[in-house]
C-alpha positions in Angstrom: 0.0 0.0 0.0 2.8 2.4 0.9 4.5 1.6 -2.4 1.2 2.4 -4.3 0.8 5.7 -2.4 4.4 6.7 -3.2 3.9 6.0 -6.9 0.7 8.0 -7.0 2.4 10.9 -5.1 5.3 10.9 -7.5 3.1 10.9 -10.5 1.2 13.8 -9.1 4.3 15.8 -8.5 5.5 15.1 -12.0 2.2 16.2 -13.5 2.2 19.4 -11.4 5.8 20.2 -12.5 4.8 19.6 -16.2 1.9 22.0 -15.8 4.0 24.7 -14.1 6.7 24.3 -16.8 4.1 24.6 -19.6 2.7 27.7 -17.9 6.2 29.2 -17.7 6.9 28.5 -21.3 3.6 30.0 -22.4 4.1 33.1 -20.3 7.8 33.7 -21.3 8.5 35.9 -24.4 12.3 36.4 -23.9 13.3 33.4 -26.0 15.4 32.0 -23.1 13.1 29.1 -22.4 12.8 25.9 -24.4 10.6 26.0 -27.5 9.6 22.4 -28.1 8.4 23.2 -31.6 12.0 24.0 -32.7 14.5 22.4 -30.3 14.6 19.6 -27.8 17.2 21.3 -25.6 18.3 24.8 -24.7 21.2 26.1 -26.7 22.8 28.5 -24.2 26.6 28.0 -24.8 27.0 30.5 -27.7 24.6 33.2 -26.5 26.3 33.4 -23.1 29.9 33.0 -24.5 32.7 35.5 -23.9 35.8 35.8 -26.0 39.0 34.3 -24.8 41.4 37.1 -23.8 44.4 37.8 -25.9 47.7 36.4 -24.6 50.4 38.8 -23.5 53.3 39.2 -26.0 56.5 40.9 -25.1 58.2 43.0 -27.7 61.5 41.4 -26.9 60.0 38.0 -27.8 58.9 39.0 -31.3 61.6 38.1 -33.9 59.5 38.6 -37.0 56.5 40.8 -37.7 54.6 41.6 -40.9 51.2 43.2 -41.5 49.1 41.4 -44.1 45.8 42.2 -45.8 44.0 39.1 -47.0 41.2 39.1 -49.5 38.4 36.6 -48.5 35.8 35.6 -51.1 32.6 34.8 -49.3 31.4 32.6 -52.2 34.1 30.0 -51.6 33.1 26.9 -49.8 35.2 27.5 -46.7 33.7 31.0 -46.3 30.0 30.4 -47.0 29.1 30.5 -43.3 30.0 34.2 -43.3 27.8 35.0 -46.3 24.7 33.0 -45.5 21.9 33.4 -44.5 21.2 36.4 -46.7 18.0 36.8 -44.7 17.9 36.2 -40.9 16.8 32.7 -39.9 15.8 32.9 -36.2 19.0 33.7 -34.3 21.1 33.0 -37.3 22.6 36.0 -39.0 25.4 36.6 -41.5 28.6 38.4 -40.6 27.9 41.7 -42.3 24.4 42.0 -40.9 25.8 41.3 -37.4 28.5 44.0 -37.7 25.9 46.5 -38.9 23.6 45.5 -36.0 26.5 46.3 -33.6 27.2 49.6 -35.3 23.5 50.7 -35.2 23.3 49.8 -31.5 26.4 51.8 -30.7 28.4 48.7 -29.6 30.8 48.9 -32.5 32.4 51.8 -34.3 32.6 51.9 -38.1 35.8 53.5 -39.4 36.4 55.3 -42.7 38.1 53.3 -45.5 39.6 56.2 -47.3 42.7 56.2 -45.1 45.4 54.5 -47.2 47.0 53.0 -44.1 43.8 51.6 -42.7 44.6 52.9 -39.2 41.1 53.1 -37.8 41.2 56.8 -37.3 38.0 58.5 -38.3 34.6 57.2 -37.3 31.9 57.2 -40.0 28.4 58.7 -39.6 25.2 56.8 -40.2 24.7 58.6 -43.5 28.1 57.6 -44.7 27.5 54.0 -43.7 24.2 54.0 -45.6 25.8 55.4 -48.6 28.7 52.9 -48.5 26.2 50.1 -48.5 24.2 51.5 -51.4 21.2 52.8 -49.5 19.5 55.7 -51.3 16.2 57.3 -52.0 15.0 58.6 -55.4 11.9 59.6 -57.2 10.3 57.5 -59.9 7.2 57.9 -62.1 4.4 55.4 -61.7 1.0 55.1 -63.3 -2.0 55.6 -60.9 -5.4 54.1 -61.2 -6.5 56.9 -63.5 -3.7 56.3 -66.0 -1.8 59.4 -65.0 1.9 59.6 -64.2 2.7 60.5 -60.7 6.0 60.9 -58.8 6.6 58.4 -56.1 9.5 58.3 -53.7 11.5 55.0 -53.6 13.8 54.0 -50.8 16.5 51.4 -51.4 17.9 49.9 -48.2 21.4 48.7 -47.4 22.6 46.2 -50.0 24.0 43.7 -47.5 23.6 40.9 -50.0 26.2 42.6 -52.3 28.9 42.1 -49.7 30.7 39.2 -51.4 34.2 39.8 -50.1 36.1 40.7 -46.9 39.4 42.4 -46.5 40.9 41.0 -43.3 43.9 42.8 -41.8 46.2 40.5 -39.9 49.4 40.7 -37.9 51.8 37.8 -38.5 54.6 37.5 -36.0 57.0 34.9 -34.6 57.0 34.5 -30.8 60.3 33.0 -29.7 59.1 32.4 -26.2 56.6 29.8 -27.4 58.4 29.1 -30.8 55.3 29.7 -32.8 54.4 31.8 -35.9 51.1 33.4 -35.0 48.4 35.2 -37.0 46.2 37.7 -35.2 43.2 39.4 -36.9 43.3 43.2 -36.5 40.3 44.4 -38.5 37.6 43.4 -41.0 36.3 45.4 -44.0 33.2 44.2 -45.9 33.4 44.8 -49.6 30.4 45.3 -51.9 30.8 43.7 -55.4 28.2 44.9 -57.9 27.8 46.0 -61.5 26.1 49.2 -62.6 23.0 47.3 -63.4 22.8 46.1 -59.7 23.3 49.7 -58.7 20.3 50.9 -60.6 21.9 52.9 -63.4 21.4 50.2 -66.0 24.8 50.8 -67.6 26.2 47.3 -67.0 30.0 47.2 -67.3 32.7 45.6 -65.1 32.0 44.6 -61.5 32.7 47.3 -59.0 34.4 46.7 -55.6 33.6 49.2 -52.9 35.1 49.1 -49.4 32.3 49.9 -46.9 33.8 50.3 -43.4 36.6 49.0 -41.2 35.7 47.2 -38.0 38.3 46.8 -35.2 38.2 43.1 -34.3 39.2 43.7 -30.6 36.0 45.8 -30.3 33.8 43.4 -32.2 34.9 40.1 -30.4 32.2 40.3 -27.6 29.3 40.6 -30.0 30.9 38.0 -32.4 31.3 35.6 -29.6 27.6 35.6 -28.8 26.4 34.6 -32.3 26.8 31.2 -33.9 28.2 30.2 -37.2 26.5 27.3 -39.0 28.4 24.0 -38.8 27.6 21.9 -41.9 28.9 18.8 -40.2 27.1 18.9 -36.8 24.4 21.3 -35.6 25.3 20.5 -32.0 28.9 21.8 -32.5 28.3 25.3 -33.7 31.1 27.8 -33.4 30.8 31.5 -32.8 32.0 34.1 -35.3 34.8 34.9 -32.8 35.9 31.2 -32.9 35.7 31.2 -36.7 38.2 34.1 -37.0 40.5 33.3 -34.1 40.9 29.8 -35.4 41.5 31.1 -39.0 38.8 28.9 -40.5 38.4 31.3 -43.4 40.4 31.1 -46.6 41.8 33.9 -48.7 44.8 35.1 -50.6 47.2 37.9 -49.7 46.0 41.2 -51.2 48.6 43.5 -49.6 51.6 43.4 -47.3 53.4 46.1 -45.4 56.2 47.5 -47.6 58.3 50.6 -48.3 55.9 51.9 -50.9 53.3 53.0 -48.3 51.4 49.7 -48.2 50.6 49.5 -51.9 48.5 46.5 -52.9 49.7 43.7 -55.2 47.1 44.9 -57.7 49.1 48.1 -58.2 52.1 46.3 -59.7 50.6 42.9 -60.9 47.4 41.8 -62.4 45.5 38.6 -63.3 47.4 35.4 -62.8 50.6 37.3 -62.0 48.9 38.8 -58.9 47.9 35.3 -57.7 51.5 34.1 -58.2 52.8 37.1 -56.3 50.4 36.4 -53.4 51.6 32.8 -53.3 55.2 33.9 -53.4 54.7 36.1 -50.3 52.9 33.1 -48.5 55.8 30.9 -49.3 58.3 33.5 -48.2 56.7 33.7 -44.8 56.5 29.9 -44.5 60.1 29.5 -45.5 61.2 32.0 -43.0 59.7 29.9 -40.2 61.0 26.6 -41.6 64.6 28.0 -41.8 64.6 28.4 -38.0 64.6 24.7 -37.5 67.1 21.9 -37.9 66.1 18.4 -38.9 
């Protein structure tokens, strides 16, 4: 009899807890509780994640140091997670939209791209950011219900989907204390790629590449650490945008390297296949420098 009573009591407690849980879920609108229609467990690792602090590096321990700008094509397979989704899917958002979200909220600062040294000096205004991303308003003629032409204002929003490339500024240095050649990301610059037809003028022509804004990665890491990057191999092992960049999971070629000619890009003295050969030569030169330190 006691066993039967304990079973009935346990079942009652379980039913009561289920009812209270269901009421809590129904009354909660903060998206922090479990939604059984979408997930079977709460994904709270990435939303509550904080970036891992940078390790301290002494100047005396640095034997080699180069500043490199790397061009990352978001349409390549290894970089697709940064380009998609083009429209937000729940909490999923692409990198450019995330950076703009941080800029609009005041958490991030967008820096002007006209500085040839990319030194993150002048902050951009909202109007400048809108212009850089192709946002504009104009007047077009439309036919009303009476067959008359009337002027109508048309507003074009930010063309985030046109951001097909990233310019990533990196610092490559050799730390003799740990005997490692390290790459540290300094800044990110989304680049719009479009033709004049895409821009609304209807002139066609060669694709245009426009640098939009520079984002300092040290400032962006907190917001990047709180948003996931899709993992095509396992949905339970999503990375954050911060992990993606700190682990160098993106792929790109060297576009520019610090030099005596005021940081001129490779495109200024080589073009086509020659520019790719030059980028590969620089990669090999850095790789060989490290390899020459060791004896086998």
